[in-house]
N, C-alpha and C positions, 0 to 999 in steps of 0.2 A: 466423459464431458467435454465441452468446448470452452476454452478460456479465451477471452479477448482482453488485451491490455492496451491502454491508450497512451500514444505520445500526443499529449494534450496541449493545444495551443491556448495560452491565456489570453483572453480577449478583453475587450472594454465595452461591455454591453451598456446600452443607453437606458435600459429599464428592464423590469421583470419579464415582460413579455418577449423581449428579444433574447434574454438569457434562457428562458424556459423553452423557446424554440431551438436554441442551440443544443441544449443537453438532451432534449427529446430526440433530436436528429441523431445525436451520437448513439444513444441507446437503441434507436431503430436500426442503425447501421451495424451494430455489434455482431449479430448473428452468433450468439454465444450463450452459454448458461451462467458464466461468471464473468462480470465486467469489473475492471480495475482502473481506477482513476488516480491521479498523482497527488503528492504532497503539495500543499499551498496552491493547488489548483482553484481553490475557492476565494483566492485574493481578488479574482476578477469581479467579485460582487462589490468591492469597494468603488469600482468605476462608475457604478450606477449613482452613487452619492456625490461624486465629485471630490471625495476626500483626498487631501494631499498632506504628505508628511506621515512618517512612519506610525506614530500612535494614533492619528486619525484614521489611517487606513485600517489598522488592526481593530480599532473600535467599530468601524462600519461593518467590517466582515463579521465580527462577533455578533453584532445586532441582526445581521441578515441571515446567519446560519440556520436558525430555527425554521424560517420560511423555506430556505433552500432545501433542508432536510426533509420538509413535508413533500416537496416536489420529487425528490429522489426516491422517497418511500413509495409514492404513487406510481412512479415509473417502474420500480421493481415488482409491484403487484400487477400493474396492467400488462407488463410484458412478461411476467413469470420468469424473472431473472434474479440473480444475486448480484448486488452492486456494492463495491467499496467506493463511496463518493469521495471527491476531492477534499483534502483536509484544509483546515484553516484555524486561526487563532481564536480561542474561546477565552474571554476575560473572566477570571475567577478571583476570589479574595486573595489567594496565594500569588497570583500573577497570571499571565497568559499561558494557556495550555494548547499545544498544537494537537488538534483532535480530528481524527478521521471516523466517519460513521459508516457502518455496514448495514445493508438493508437486504432482507430476505423476501422472497414472494409470499411468504406466510403473513407478511405485515410486521414481523419482528425486526427489531433493530439493535445494534450494539455499538457503543462508542470504543475507539481505541486511541490511546494518548501516547505521544511520544515521551520517552524516558530519558534519552541522552541528548543533551542539547549541544549544537555546534557553537563555536565561539560567537558567530553573529547573532544566534538565537539567545545566547546569554546576555550579550550587550552589543547592540542597543535594544534588541527587542524585549529583553527581560523575561524570556520564557522560563517556565519551570515544569518539572516532570509531573505528569498527571497520574491517573489511576493505574495500578499494576496491569500487566498484560492479561488477556482473556483469550481462551480458546472456544471457538464456536462450533457446536454440533449442527450441521446443516444436512440437507438432503444430498448435497454434493460431497460430504466428507467433513473432516474437522479442519477448520480453516483458522489460521492465526494471522496477525498483522504486526510488522515491525516497521515503523515509519522512518524511512530513509536512513540516517545515521545509526539508529538502533539496529539495523541489519548488519552493521559491521562488527557487532558484538555477539558472541555465541550463547551466552547463558540463559537469556530469555527464551530463545528458540529451543534450547535444550530442555528447558522446563516444559515447553509445549510439547515437544517430542516424547517426553515421558508421559504425557497425558494423551498422546495419540495423534499428534499433528500430522495431517496429510498435505496441506497446501499452505504455503507461507506467502503472504502479500507484502511487497516492499514498495509502497509509493514513495517517489522521490522528487526533489527539486534541487538541481545543481546548476551553478552558474558556468562551471568549466567542464572540459572533457576529463581532467583529472578527477573531479568530484564525481561525475557520472561513473567512471571506471571503479572508483572506490566502492560505490554503492553496488554496482554490477557484480564485482568480484565477491563482495560480501553476500550478496544474494546467492551467488553460485556456491560459495562456501557452505552456506546454511543448508542448501539443497544436498550437498555432498555429505556433510557430517550427520545430518538429521534424516537422510534418506527420504526426503519429501520433495514435492514440486515447489519451486519458488517463482514469483511473478513480479517483475519491476515495471512500473509505470512512471515516466518522467513528464515534466512540463516541457513545453517548446515555445520558441519565439522570443520577441522582445516586447517589453511593456514599459516604455520609457516613463509613464506616469506613476509606476509602482516603485517603492523602495525594497519591496520583498522579492518580487518576480520580474525585475527589470530585464535580466539576462538569463536564458535558460539553455541548457545543453543536455543531450541525452538521447537514447534510443530505447524502445520497449522491448522487453525480452521475457521469455517463458523457459524455465530451466528444470531439468531433472538431474538425479545423481548419475554421473557418467559410468554406467554399469550395465549389466545384462538387460536387454530389451529397449535400451535408449541409445541416442547417438553417442559416439565415442567422446565428444566434448560436453555432453550433457545439455546442449542447447536444442530445445525443441522448436523455438522460433525466435528470430531476431529481427526487429524492425530496422529501417533505414535511420541513420544518424540525423537527428534535427529534422525529421520529416513527420508532419502531423498524420495521424491515422491510427487504425487499429492493427495490431499484431495478433494473430490467433494461432492456437494449437489444440490438438486433442490430448487430453490427459487421462491416462487409463490407471485407475487405482489398483486394479488387480495386477497389472504389470508392475506397479510400484511395490506392492506387497511381495510379489514374487522376487523382485531384486533384493528386498530386505532379507528375505528368508533364504534365497539361494544364489545371490550375486557373488562377484568376486571378493567383496569384503562385506563386513557387517557393522558399518560405522555406528548405527544407532545402538545396537546391542553392546558393542565394545567400548562405548564411551567410558564406563566405569573402570576399565583396565589401564587407562593412561595414568601417568604419573601425576599425582595432586588432584585427581578427579574428586576424591572424597572430601577434599578440603574446600571445594567450591560450593558456596551457598547459592542454591538456585531460587529465584523468586517465586512466590506463590502464584499459581496460575488457576483461575476459576473457569470451569467449563460450563458454558451457558447453551441452552437449547433454543435454536432458532427455527426448527423445523415447524 
């Protein structure tokens, strides 16, 4: 399969038509089977309303997301692609949830909620963890999502690995190169220990009108375990830093399975042999069929 991951410039669309033209162009230019967009890329929807101030911005995006998801779902079907759409805050009774929606060409969709909040998300955003992690059965393989900071922690990915994870998507939004590298290193670590592909998609550019995505730093990347059949550093493709556009790579599941069975190490199989592994409580992971 071909994977395309976006270094996505957060814009300031003046209306729905302008925004739809933008995202349609991005999908048309992807030339891939699986398209990955970043965390908080949906904040650009607030620009259409003129919302100013953190709470007003978040409310505007939460209101706009259902309509935006309809567009992403239509694009997935009309272009016969799988899309992880940009995440955004969804206001719930418990508090704002950072939610990314995945769309399959079958018309099926699945929400993925962030679990571990950064200090900024805790206050002043007031974000709370959403629903537990979900693993998706797709025609491309079994796909999971860890939103940004979530990807820096191993247990949810391990739970997905035990359920057959093939591809881990890590949408991110980071203001600094330090933050970008933390998420990138986390994504590569998850690929190493779970013997899966991992994909990072960052936001790009400056949006002075926004309190959430005002400054963005990062590069898109696609990673494999550094083992037999893959590059020595595990990097299948790496985009240029802070440069908008698609980064693409071919991902061969048969080669991945061969590495699990006959590579230099057996990280996925050997997880239980590490000290303390049996004391770690893994989160429940539901397997949903999007085929």
